[in-house]
C-alpha positions in Angstrom: 0.0 0.0 0.0 2.9 2.3 0.6 4.3 1.6 -2.4 1.1 2.2 -4.4 0.7 5.5 -2.4 4.2 6.9 -3.4 3.6 6.0 -6.9 0.4 8.1 -7.1 1.8 10.9 -5.5 4.8 10.9 -8.0 2.3 10.5 -10.8 0.4 13.7 -9.7 3.6 15.8 -9.4 4.6 14.9 -13.2 3.5 16.8 -16.2 1.7 14.8 -18.9 4.4 15.5 -21.8 7.1 14.2 -19.5 4.9 11.0 -18.8 4.6 10.4 -22.7 8.3 11.1 -23.1 9.2 8.6 -20.4 6.5 6.1 -21.5 7.8 5.2 -25.0 11.2 3.7 -24.1 9.2 1.4 -21.5 6.8 0.3 -24.2 9.6 -0.6 -26.7 11.5 -2.5 -24.0 8.3 -4.4 -22.9 7.8 -5.4 -26.7 11.4 -6.6 -27.2 11.2 -8.6 -24.1 8.0 -10.3 -25.5 9.7 -10.9 -28.8 12.6 -12.6 -26.7 10.3 -14.7 -25.0 8.6 -15.8 -28.2 11.9 -16.8 -29.8 12.9 -18.6 -26.8 9.6 -20.7 -26.9 10.1 -21.5 -30.6 13.6 -22.4 -30.0 12.7 -24.7 -27.0 9.9 -26.3 -29.1 12.4 -27.2 -31.9 14.8 -28.7 -29.4 12.1 -30.8 -28.0 10.8 -31.9 -31.2 14.1 -33.0 -32.6 14.9 -35.0 -29.6 11.5 -36.7 -29.4 12.1 -40.4 -28.9 10.8 -43.0 -31.6 8.0 -45.4 -30.6 8.7 -49.0 -31.6 5.8 -51.1 -33.1 5.6 -54.3 -34.6 5.9 -53.9 -38.4 5.5 -50.1 -38.1 7.7 -46.8 -37.6 6.3 -43.4 -36.3 8.4 -40.5 -37.1 8.4 -37.3 -35.2 6.7 -34.2 -36.7 9.1 -31.4 -37.3 7.2 -28.1 -37.8 10.4 -26.1 -38.8 12.6 -28.4 -40.7 10.9 -30.8 -42.6 13.7 -31.9 -44.8 15.6 -34.2 -42.4 17.8 -37.0 -43.1 15.4 -40.2 -42.9 16.2 -43.5 -41.4 17.5 -46.3 -43.6 14.1 -48.0 -43.1 11.9 -44.9 -43.9 10.0 -43.8 -46.9 11.9 -41.2 -48.7 10.1 -37.7 -48.4 9.0 -35.5 -51.4 11.7 -33.2 -52.6 9.8 -30.1 -52.8 7.5 -30.0 -49.5 5.2 -27.0 -49.1 4.7 -25.5 -45.7 1.1 -26.0 -44.2 0.8 -22.4 -42.9 2.6 -19.2 -42.6 2.6 -17.5 -39.0 3.4 -13.6 -39.2 6.2 -12.6 -36.9 7.0 -9.0 -36.1 10.7 -8.6 -35.5 10.9 -4.8 -34.9 8.7 -1.8 -35.4 8.5 -2.0 -39.2 9.7 -5.5 -40.0 7.2 -8.3 -40.3 8.6 -12.0 -41.3 6.3 -15.0 -42.2 7.5 -18.0 -40.3 6.7 -21.2 -42.1 5.1 -24.2 -40.1 5.5 -27.9 -41.6 2.7 -29.9 -40.0 2.7 -33.2 -42.0 1.4 -36.3 -40.6 3.4 -39.2 -41.8 1.3 -42.2 -42.2 3.0 -45.5 -40.6 4.0 -48.0 -43.3 3.7 -51.9 -42.8 6.2 -53.7 -44.7 5.1 -56.8 -46.4 7.4 -59.8 -47.2 8.8 -59.7 -50.7 7.4 -62.1 -52.9 9.7 -63.8 -55.4 8.5 -63.4 -59.0 8.9 -66.0 -61.5 11.0 -65.0 -64.4 9.0 -63.4 -67.3 9.4 -65.6 -70.6 9.6 -63.6 -73.8 6.2 -63.6 -75.9 6.2 -66.3 -78.3 6.0 -65.1 -82.1 2.4 -65.7 -83.2 2.1 -68.8 -85.4 1.2 -68.0 -88.9 -0.8 -70.9 -90.7 0.4 -72.1 -94.0 -2.9 -71.3 -95.6 -5.5 -68.8 -94.4 -8.8 -69.1 -96.3 -11.7 -66.3 -96.2 -14.5 -65.9 -98.8 -18.2 -66.9 -99.1 -20.5 -69.4 -100.9 -23.7 -68.7 -102.5 -26.5 -70.6 -104.1 -29.3 -68.9 -105.9 -32.2 -70.1 -107.8 -34.7 -67.6 -110.0 -38.1 -68.8 -111.4 -40.0 -66.8 -113.9 -43.4 -67.9 -115.2 -42.9 -65.8 -118.3 -39.8 -64.2 -119.7 -40.3 -60.5 -120.7 -40.9 -59.5 -124.1 -39.3 -59.8 -126.9 -38.3 -63.2 -125.7 -41.0 -65.7 -125.0 -40.5 -68.7 -122.6 -42.5 -70.0 -119.7 -41.6 -71.7 -116.4 -37.9 -70.9 -116.6 -35.6 -71.7 -113.7 -32.0 -70.5 -113.7 -29.6 -72.1 -111.0 -26.3 -70.4 -109.9 -23.7 -72.0 -107.6 -20.7 -69.8 -106.7 -17.7 -69.8 -104.3 -15.3 -66.7 -103.7 -12.0 -67.4 -101.8 -9.3 -65.4 -100.9 -6.3 -67.6 -99.9 -3.2 -66.2 -98.3 -0.2 -68.5 -98.3 2.4 -68.2 -95.4 0.7 -64.9 -94.5 2.4 -63.2 -97.4 1.1 -64.5 -100.8 -2.5 -63.6 -101.7 -4.4 -65.5 -104.1 -8.1 -65.5 -105.5 -10.3 -68.6 -106.4 -13.8 -68.3 -108.1 -15.8 -71.4 -108.9 -19.2 -70.7 -110.7 -21.7 -73.0 -112.1 -25.0 -71.9 -113.9 -27.5 -74.2 -115.3 -30.9 -73.5 -116.6 -33.8 -75.1 -118.7 -34.0 -71.9 -121.0 -33.2 -72.4 -124.6 -31.7 -68.8 -124.6 -29.1 -69.0 -121.7 -26.0 -71.0 -121.9 -25.2 -73.6 -119.3 -21.6 -73.2 -117.9 -18.9 -74.1 -115.3 -16.0 -71.7 -114.6 -12.8 -72.2 -112.6 -10.8 -69.0 -112.0 -7.5 -69.0 -110.2 -5.8 -65.5 -110.0 -2.8 -64.2 -108.2 -3.9 -61.0 -106.4 -0.9 -58.6 -107.4 -2.9 -55.5 -106.0 -3.2 -56.8 -102.4 0.4 -58.3 -102.5 1.7 -54.8 -103.8 -0.3 -52.9 -101.3 0.9 -55.0 -98.5 4.6 -54.3 -99.3 4.1 -50.8 -99.7 2.6 -50.7 -96.3 5.5 -52.6 -94.7 7.9 -50.5 -96.3 6.1 -47.2 -95.1 5.7 -48.5 -91.7 9.5 -49.5 -91.4 10.3 -45.9 -92.6 8.3 -44.3 -90.0 9.7 -46.4 -87.1 13.2 -45.8 -88.4 12.9 -42.0 -88.3 15.2 -40.3 -85.5 13.7 -37.8 -83.2 14.3 -34.6 -85.1 17.0 -32.9 -83.5 16.6 -29.4 -84.8 13.1 -28.9 -83.5 14.0 -30.5 -80.3 16.6 -28.3 -79.4 14.6 -25.3 -80.5 11.8 -26.5 -78.2 14.4 -26.8 -75.2 15.4 -23.4 -75.9 11.9 -22.1 -76.3 10.9 -23.7 -73.0 13.9 -21.9 -71.0 13.2 -18.6 -72.6 9.7 -18.8 -71.5 10.7 -19.6 -68.0 13.1 -16.7 -67.9 10.5 -14.4 -69.2 8.0 -15.4 -66.6 10.6 -14.7 -63.9 11.2 -11.2 -65.1 7.6 -10.5 -65.8 7.0 -11.5 -62.2 9.8 -9.2 -60.9 8.5 -6.3 -63.1 5.0 -6.6 -62.2 5.6 -7.1 -58.4 3.2 -4.7 -56.7 5.8 -4.3 -53.6 8.6 -3.3 -56.1 6.1 -0.6 -57.9 5.0 0.5 -54.4 8.6 1.0 -53.4 9.7 3.0 -56.6 6.7 5.3 -56.0 7.7 5.9 -52.4 11.5 6.6 -53.4 10.4 8.8 -55.9 8.4 10.9 -53.8 10.9 11.0 -51.0 13.6 12.0 -53.6 11.6 14.5 -55.1 10.8 16.2 -51.6 14.4 16.2 -50.8 15.3 17.7 -54.2 12.8 20.6 -53.7 14.2 21.4 -50.3 17.7 21.3 -51.5 16.8 23.5 -54.5 14.9 26.0 -52.5 18.2 26.6 -50.6 20.3 27.3 -53.6 17.6 29.5 -55.2 19.0 32.9 -56.4 17.1 35.6 -54.7 17.1 37.9 -57.6 15.4 35.3 -60.0 13.3 33.4 -57.6 13.3 30.6 -60.1 14.1 27.0 -59.5 16.7 25.4 -62.1 15.5 22.4 -64.2 17.7 19.6 -63.1 15.7 16.6 -64.8 16.4 13.4 -62.9 19.3 14.9 -60.8 17.1 15.4 -57.9 16.8 11.6 -57.5 19.0 9.8 -54.9 21.5 7.2 -55.6 19.1 4.5 -54.3 16.3 5.6 -56.3 18.5 5.7 -59.6 19.6 2.2 -58.7 16.1 0.9 -58.6 15.2 2.8 -61.9 18.2 1.4 -63.6 17.4 -2.1 -62.5 13.5 -1.7 -63.4 14.5 -0.6 -67.0 17.1 -3.2 -67.7 14.9 -6.0 -66.5 12.2 -4.6 -68.7 14.5 -4.3 -71.8 15.6 -8.1 -70.9 11.9 -9.1 -71.0 11.1 -7.3 -74.2 14.3 -9.1 -75.9 13.1 -12.5 -74.3 9.5 -11.8 -75.7 10.8 -11.2 -79.2 13.0 -14.1 -78.9 10.0 -16.4 -78.0 8.1 -15.3 -81.1 11.3 -16.0 -83.4 11.7 -19.5 -81.8 8.0 -20.3 -82.2 8.4 -19.5 -85.8 11.6 -21.4 -86.3 9.9 -24.5 -84.7 6.9 -24.2 -87.0 9.1 -24.1 -90.0 11.3 -26.8 -89.0 8.7 -29.2 -88.1 6.7 -28.2 -91.5 10.1 -29.1 -93.5 10.4 -32.4 -91.6 6.6 -33.4 -92.1 6.9 -32.4 -95.8 9.9 -34.6 -96.2 8.2 -37.5 -94.6 4.9 -37.0 -96.5 7.0 -36.9 -99.8 8.7 -40.3 -99.1 5.3 -41.9 -98.1 3.7 -40.5 -101.3 6.6 -41.8 -103.3 6.3 -45.4 -101.7 2.4 -45.3 -102.7 3.0 -44.2 -106.1 5.9 -46.7 -106.9 4.9 -48.8 -110.1 7.8 -51.1 -110.1 10.0 -53.0 -107.7 12.9 -51.2 -109.0 11.4 -47.8 -108.0 10.7 -49.0 -104.5 14.3 -50.4 -104.1 15.5 -47.1 -105.0 13.4 -45.3 -102.4 14.5 -47.8 -99.9 18.1 -47.2 -100.5 17.8 -43.5 -100.4 16.1 -43.7 -96.9 18.2 -46.6 -95.6 15.3 -48.9 -95.3 16.3 -52.6 -95.0 14.3 -55.2 -97.1 14.9 -58.0 -94.5 11.2 -57.7 -93.3 9.7 -58.3 -96.8 9.0 -61.7 -98.1 11.3 -63.8 -100.3 10.8 -63.0 -103.9 8.9 -60.0 -103.5 10.6 -58.2 -106.5 9.5 -61.0 -108.7 6.0 -61.1 -107.4 5.5 -57.4 -107.6 6.4 -57.7 -111.1 3.8 -60.1 -111.9 1.0 -58.0 -113.0 -1.6 -60.5 -113.7 -1.8 -64.2 -113.5 -4.9 -66.4 -114.2 -5.8 -70.0 -114.8 -9.3 -70.9 -116.0 -11.8 -68.2 -117.2 -9.8 -64.9 -117.5 -10.1 -61.5 -119.4 -7.7 -60.6 -122.1 -7.7 -57.1 -122.6 -4.4 -56.0 -124.2 -4.7 -53.6 -127.1 -7.2 -51.9 -129.4 -6.0 -54.0 -132.5 -5.0 -57.3 -131.1 -7.4 -58.6 -128.2 -9.7 -56.5 -126.2 -12.2 -57.6 -123.7 -12.0 -61.2 -124.6 -13.3 -63.9 -122.1 -10.9 -66.9 -122.3 -10.9 -70.4 -120.7 -7.1 -70.8 -120.3 -4.0 -69.1 -119.4 -3.3 -65.5 -118.8 0.0 -63.8 -117.4 1.7 -60.4 -117.5 5.3 -59.9 -116.2 6.8 -56.5 -116.1 9.9 -55.7 -113.9 11.6 -53.4 -116.4 10.8 -55.4 -119.8 7.2 -56.3 -120.4 6.0 -60.0 -121.0 2.6 -61.4 -121.5 1.1 -64.5 -122.6 -2.5 -65.6 -123.0 -3.9 -68.8 -124.7 -7.4 -70.7 -124.5 -10.8 -71.0 -126.0 -13.0 -67.9 -126.4 -16.4 -66.9 -125.3 -16.4 -63.8 -127.7 -16.8 -60.4 -126.0 -19.1 -61.7 -123.2 -22.2 -61.9 -125.5 -22.5 -65.8 -125.1 -23.2 -65.2 -121.5 -26.4 -63.4 -122.2 -27.8 -64.8 -125.5 -26.9 -68.4 -126.5 -26.0 -68.4 -130.3 -26.7 -71.0 -132.8 -24.4 -73.9 -133.3 -21.1 -72.3 -133.8 -17.5 -73.6 -134.5 -14.9 -73.4 -131.4 -12.9 -70.3 -131.3 -9.3 -70.1 -129.5 -6.7 -67.5 -129.5 -2.8 -67.4 -128.5 -1.3 -63.9 -127.8 2.3 -63.4 -127.1 3.7 -59.9 -126.1 7.0 -58.4 -125.5 8.1 -54.8 -124.8 10.3 -52.4 -123.2 9.4 -50.1 -120.3 6.5 -50.2 -117.6 2.8 -50.9 -118.6 1.5 -47.8 -116.9 4.4 -45.6 -118.2 6.2 -44.9 -121.2 6.7 -48.1 -123.4 6.9 -49.9 -126.7 5.3 -53.4 -127.1 5.1 -55.9 -129.8 2.2 -58.3 -129.8 1.8 -61.3 -132.0 -1.7 -63.1 -132.1 -3.1 -66.0 -133.7 -5.7 -68.5 -133.5 -9.3 -69.1 -134.9 -12.4 -67.0 -134.8 -16.0 -66.8 -136.1 -17.0 -65.0 -139.1 -18.9 -61.5 -138.9 -22.7 -61.9 -138.4 -22.5 -65.5 -137.4 -24.8 -64.7 -134.5 -27.6 -63.7 -136.9 -27.6 -66.9 -138.9 -30.8 -69.0 -138.4 -28.8 -72.2 -138.0 -31.9 -74.2 -136.9 -33.0 -73.5 -140.6 -30.0 -74.1 -142.5 -28.7 -76.9 -140.7 -25.1 -76.2 -141.2 -22.2 -75.2 -138.7 -21.2 -71.5 -138.9 -17.7 -71.5 -140.3 -14.5 -70.2 -138.8 -11.4 -68.4 -140.0 -8.0 -68.9 -139.1 -6.0 -65.6 -138.4 -2.6 -64.4 -137.5 -1.2 -61.0 -137.2 1.0 -58.7 -135.1 0.9 -54.9 -133.8 3.4 -52.5 -132.6 2.1 -50.4 -129.8 3.7 -47.3 -128.0 2.6 -45.1 -125.1 4.1 -41.8 -124.3 3.3 -39.6 -121.2 3.8 -36.2 -122.2 3.1 -35.3 -118.6 1.9 -36.8 -115.5 -1.6 -36.3 -116.6 -1.3 -36.5 -120.5 -0.9 -39.7 -122.2 -0.8 -40.9 -125.8 -1.1 -44.4 -127.4 -0.5 -45.2 -130.9 -0.8 -48.6 -132.6 -0.2 -50.1 -136.2 -1.3 -53.8 -137.0 -1.0 -56.2 -139.9 -3.1 -59.5 -140.1 -3.6 -62.3 -142.5 -6.7 -62.2 -144.7 -10.2 -63.6 -144.2 -11.2 -67.0 -145.5 -13.1 -65.5 -148.3 -10.2 -63.3 -149.5 -7.6 -66.0 -150.0 -8.5 -66.8 -153.5 -7.8 -63.3 -154.6 -4.4 -62.9 -152.8 -3.1 -66.0 -154.3 -1.1 -66.7 -151.1 -2.2 -69.6 -148.8 0.0 -69.5 -145.7 -0.9 -67.1 -142.8 2.4 -65.8 -142.3 2.9 -64.9 -145.9 -0.3 -63.1 -146.0 0.6 -61.2 -142.7 4.1 -60.0 -144.1 2.9 -59.1 -147.6 4.0 -55.4 -147.3 2.8 -54.5 -150.8 -1.0 -55.1 -149.7 -2.5 -52.3 -147.6 -5.9 -53.9 -147.2 -4.9 -55.8 -144.1 -3.6 -53.0 -142.1 -5.0 -51.0 -139.2 -4.2 -48.1 -137.2 -5.4 -46.8 -133.9 -4.6 -43.7 -131.7 -5.8 -42.8 -128.2 -5.3 -39.7 -126.0 -6.2 -39.2 -122.3 -5.7 -36.0 -120.6 -6.5 -34.2 -117.3 -6.2 -30.5 -116.4 -5.9 -30.1 -112.7 -6.3 -26.3 -112.8 -9.7 -26.5 -114.5 -10.8 -30.0 -113.4 -11.3 -30.9 -117.2 -10.8 -34.6 -118.5 -10.5 -35.1 -122.0 -10.6 -38.6 -123.8 -10.5 -39.6 -127.6 -9.9 -42.5 -129.8 -9.5 -43.0 -133.5 -9.5 -46.2 -135.6 -8.9 -47.1 -139.2 -9.5 -50.7 -140.3 -8.6 -52.1 -143.8 -11.1 -54.2 -145.5 -9.3 -57.3 -144.9 -7.7 -56.7 -141.4 -9.1 -59.0 -138.5 -8.2 -59.4 -135.2 -10.0 -60.5 -131.8 -11.0 -57.0 -131.1 -13.2 -56.1 -134.1 -15.5 -57.9 -136.7 -14.6 -58.0 -140.3 -17.4 -57.5 -143.0 -15.3 -56.8 -146.1 -15.2 -53.2 -146.1 -12.9 -50.4 -144.8 -14.1 -49.0 -141.4 -13.4 -45.8 -139.7 -14.5 -45.2 -136.1 -13.9 -42.5 -133.7 -15.1 -41.3 -130.4 -14.6 -38.4 -128.0 -15.5 -37.3 -124.5 -15.0 -34.5 -122.1 -15.9 -34.3 -118.5 -15.9 -30.8 -116.6 -16.4 -30.0 -113.1 -17.9 -26.8 -111.9 -18.8 -24.9 -108.6 -16.1 -26.5 -106.6 -16.8 -30.1 -108.0 -20.3 -30.0 -107.2 -21.6 -30.1 -110.8 -20.3 -32.7 -113.2 -20.9 -32.4 -116.9 -19.9 -35.1 -119.4 -20.3 -34.7 -123.2 -19.6 -37.6 -125.7 -20.1 -38.6 -129.2 -19.0 -41.6 -131.2 -19.4 -43.5 -134.4 -20.1 -47.3 -134.6 -17.1 -49.3 -133.5 -18.3 -52.5 -135.3 -17.8 -54.5 -132.3 -21.1 -56.0 -132.1 -22.5 -58.3 -134.7 -26.1 -57.8 -133.3 -26.2 -54.2 -134.6 -28.4 -53.6 -137.6 -26.6 -52.8 -140.8 -28.4 -49.5 -141.2 -26.0 -48.1 -138.7 -23.0 -47.1 -140.8 -19.9 -45.7 -139.7 -21.0 -42.2 -140.5 -23.8 -42.3 -137.9 -22.8 -40.2 -134.8 -24.2 -41.3 -131.4 -24.1 -38.2 -128.9 -24.5 -38.4 -125.0 -24.7 -35.9 -122.4 -24.8 -36.5 -118.6 -24.9 -33.9 -115.8 -25.1 -34.5 -112.0 -25.3 -32.0 -109.4 -24.2 -32.9 -105.7 -24.4 -30.0 -103.1 -24.3 -30.5 -99.3 -28.0 -30.8 -97.9 -29.4 -30.5 -101.5 -31.1 -33.3 -103.4 -28.7 -35.0 -105.9 -30.0 -34.1 -109.3 -29.0 -36.2 -112.5 -29.8 -35.8 -116.1 -28.8 -38.0 -119.2 -29.3 -38.4 -123.0 -27.5 -41.2 -124.4 -28.1 -44.2 -126.9 -29.7 -47.3 -125.6 -29.9 -50.9 -127.2 -32.3 -53.7 -127.2 -31.8 -57.2 -128.5 -34.9 -58.9 -130.2 -35.3 -62.4 -131.1 -36.6 -62.7 -134.6 -36.7 -66.5 -134.8 -34.9 -69.6 -133.7 -31.1 -68.5 -133.6 -31.9 -65.3 -135.2 -31.5 -62.1 -133.2 -31.3 -58.4 -133.9 -30.2 -55.3 -131.7 -31.8 -52.1 -132.3 -30.4 -48.7 -131.1 -32.4 -45.6 -130.0 -31.9 -42.8 -127.7 -33.1 -42.7 -124.0 -33.4 -39.5 -121.8 -33.5 -40.0 -118.0 -33.6 -37.7 -115.2 -33.9 -38.3 -111.5 -33.8 -36.4 -108.0 -33.0 -38.1 -104.8 -32.9 -36.8 -101.3 -32.4 -38.3 -97.9 -33.2 -36.2 -95.0 -34.5 -36.2 -91.4 -38.1 -35.3 -90.3 -37.9 -35.1 -86.3 -35.3 -37.8 -86.1 -37.0 -40.0 -88.6 -35.1 -40.9 -91.5 -36.7 -40.2 -95.0 -35.8 -40.8 -98.8 -37.5 -39.4 -101.4 -36.9 -40.1 -105.3 -38.4 -39.0 -108.6 -37.2 -40.7 -111.9 -38.3 -39.8 -115.4 -37.6 -41.8 -118.4 -38.4 -41.5 -122.1 -37.7 -43.9 -125.1 -37.3 -42.3 -128.5 -37.8 -45.3 -130.7 -40.3 -46.5 -133.1 -42.4 -49.5 -133.2 -40.4 -50.8 -136.2 -37.4 -50.6 -133.9 -38.5 -52.8 -131.4 -40.7 -55.6 -130.3 -41.3 -53.7 -127.0 -44.8 -52.6 -127.1 -44.2 -49.6 -125.1 -42.3 -47.8 -127.7 -41.8 -44.1 -127.4 -43.2 -43.9 -123.9 -42.8 -41.5 -121.3 -42.3 -43.0 -117.7 -42.6 -41.2 -114.3 -41.8 -42.7 -111.1 -42.4 -41.3 -107.5 -40.9 -43.0 -104.5 -41.1 -42.3 -100.6 -39.2 -44.3 -98.1 -39.4 -44.0 -94.3 -36.8 -45.7 -91.8 -38.7 -46.4 -88.4 -35.8 -48.2 -86.5 -36.8 -51.9 -87.3 -39.4 -51.0 -89.8 -38.9 -49.7 -93.2 -41.9 -48.3 -95.5 -41.9 -47.5 -99.1 -44.6 -46.2 -101.5 -44.4 -46.0 -105.1 -46.3 -44.4 -107.7 -45.8 -44.5 -111.6 -47.2 -43.9 -114.8 -46.5 -44.7 -118.5 -47.9 -42.6 -121.3 -47.8 -43.0 -125.1 -50.1 -42.3 -128.1 -52.1 -45.5 -127.6 -52.5 -46.0 -123.9 -51.9 -44.9 -120.2 -50.6 -47.3 -117.4 -50.8 -46.3 -113.8 -49.5 -48.3 -110.8 -49.6 -47.6 -107.1 -47.3 -49.9 -104.7 -46.9 -50.1 -101.2 -44.0 -52.0 -99.4 -42.9 -52.8 -95.7 -40.0 -54.5 -94.2 -39.8 -55.5 -90.5 -36.8 -56.6 -88.6 -38.0 -58.7 -85.9 -34.7 -59.1 -84.3 -31.0 -59.5 -85.8 -31.8 -62.8 -87.1 -35.4 -62.6 -88.7 -36.9 -60.0 -91.2 -40.2 -60.2 -93.0 -41.7 -58.0 -95.5 -44.4 -57.7 -98.0 -46.1 -55.4 -100.5 -49.1 -54.8 -102.8 -49.4 -53.3 -106.1 -52.3 -51.9 -108.2 -52.3 -51.5 -111.9 -54.7 -49.8 -114.0 -54.5 -49.8 -118.0 -56.8 -47.3 -119.9 -56.5 -49.3 -123.3 -59.0 -52.0 -122.1 -60.0 -50.4 -118.8 -58.4 -53.2 -116.8 -57.7 -53.2 -113.2 -55.1 -55.8 -111.9 -53.8 -56.4 -108.4 -50.5 -58.0 -107.6 -48.6 -58.7 -104.4 -45.1 -59.8 -103.0 -43.6 -61.2 -99.9 -40.1 -61.7 -98.6 -38.2 -62.9 -95.5 -34.6 -63.1 -94.5 -33.2 -65.7 -91.8 -29.8 -65.2 -90.4 -28.7 -68.6 -88.7 -25.5 -68.3 -86.6 -22.7 -70.5 -87.9 -25.0 -71.5 -91.0 -25.6 -68.4 -93.0 -28.2 -66.3 -94.4 -31.1 -67.5 -96.3 -33.5 -65.2 -98.4 -37.0 -66.0 -99.9 -38.9 -63.7 -102.1 -42.1 -64.2 -104.2 -44.1 -61.8 -106.5 -47.4 -62.1 -108.4 -46.9 -59.3 -111.0 -47.7 -58.4 -114.8 -45.7 -57.7 -117.9 -46.6 -56.4 -121.3 -48.0 -58.6 -123.8 -47.9 -58.5 -127.5 -51.5 -57.5 -127.6 -51.1 -54.3 -125.5 -52.4 -56.3 -122.5 -50.8 -56.9 -119.2 -50.1 -60.5 -118.8 -49.8 -62.2 -115.5 -46.2 -63.2 -114.4 -45.1 -64.9 -111.1 -41.5 -64.9 -110.1 -39.5 -66.1 -107.0 -36.1 -66.3 -105.7 -34.4 -68.4 -103.1 -30.7 -67.4 -101.9 -28.4 -69.1 -99.4 -25.2 -66.9 -98.5 -22.3 -67.7 -96.2 -19.3 -65.7 -95.2 -16.5 -67.4 -93.7 
């Protein structure tokens, strides 16, 4: 109490300013003492935590938590801690009156780790290479039977069955060598169609060559090293961006900006005071000292800021340059790779592929044995094959025999066998005819698809002109045949990549009816008789494509002597001249395709009537417009033909023009897929030109389809109009997929003909069964009507059954 009383007495005797003057040092000393106590507590806590004993546990270790020094040396049995630990929290600590320090506190909880015994793993054996079978077979088998109660005019047959059995096989030997096999057997009770059995074995050069090119391309891409230049530039770019980020962070630091502002203000105030002292009394003005009023510290800050900013601007410009350099380097690298891949894909010979492989250091150890020889085999076939060599030797000939082409650098070809002439016998069985056969040998220099010159020799026996129009049933004689022999010299020259010219000259023996007038009996002597020009022929072809205008031009010219004969043309005892030309042009960014064509009779079909001479010009025009989200519109005007049976073994083919136009469009209506179509057809023929009763007829068809998930609906309406009658039809169809194995469908068709005011109703049904591991079976039947010779619709029942299996 005495001490308190003395203190109050002393306080009352002191003045207030004196109290304030004495209180400030006392407060500062008290705060320093508090900070010292705080440092002592933190230091003690640190020492306690560092010397905290480790608790032992079975299979576990518990580590002490160090809140100040997290990166300590771990024991040998401990788990390695992360390299870059982040503090859990920062505690502000004021060290003096103007200084506050953030103290990091690490408060990680280390999870105890239970060690498990190490299991001994069995040694991993390398994967065994996949076994490739000697033969791999894929393909399909099909059986199809068609039934017609009546055959459409101008043929008149009833209750016709036509059976077809066909097998198609893709066979790969040792996983490298592809082959194709076709087996076909067709038999029928019709007198019009031929029964035949075909076997065709082909070496698939296209598939083999494509596989070789794919292997070479993959080997090339796999052997590419990482591009050094783009990588080094990328590394420099990453480092430059990091430096730029550091500089930008320093320049844009708010603390630095505030410090610069404060230093500038302080220096300005000091400079003003110093300037006022040096001011001349008579002028009463302040001298302009620029930045001289800034202190040394302020100048140092501004110099550092300016220097850093200049460095940042320089780095920013360097980043732009590096990005452009990387883009250019990558573009050049990608362009080079694409060029090599393009060269591999466009290589047309083993020699060219080998050259590309040597240039790019690609080994051929991955390629199958004998790949050069197999790539050079352009075609190889046994059985029914197609011979299509040149315009004046053999063109589009179906042969039962052997055909092969081999073209490494030189060109070799051979074909021999019996002939089904120009595929016509597949459609119409001719009268009793003598057998035909051919043998063709070819040799040349250069690639078949490039510049070349090829010599061709051909010989054999062929039927005479108009043999197909002889009524053998009435004459009861066999159609004679004529032996022939000839040679051609053909040259192909590519003026540019897209412009090619082909010229051919030929000479042959005489026809059988011209031997007596020549006085020469042997075929070689007739063929080599240079003084006679009547057994010569000339051909010229040109193909050109102009990429800039998207224009394609083709043209042919052919001149045949009166006594020239080959397996490409018919001989009628008169000189023949034939030509053809066509041009195709794309418009509106390839959306509109326009094709114009004109040609004379090429004398390649014996069924064409003799009234069509070489001076008759057949013209054609076709146009197709395809635009996104628009209907597809197509229009065409071109010559058509129809074969008419005049009697037993007697046929005639008539030519006339046909105009067609169609519009089709696929679209959606509220998520419902729809398809609409309109087709217009008009025949420009006369009743004398055809046995078809609906001559010079206009036909219009409207069709609408809707696809409702598993249900497909279709409605058709059509009309046929000419000067004698009008025929209207309405048809509705539906197909429902019950599940993925069964589908059923049916339809009904209404016919109304105004000539006899007759209404007729037809119907149809179909089903499809998909049986696992067995195949697909389809059935269809229709009761319909076909035009009769008396302008009435005659009933006609048709049916079809098909079995199809893919394996």
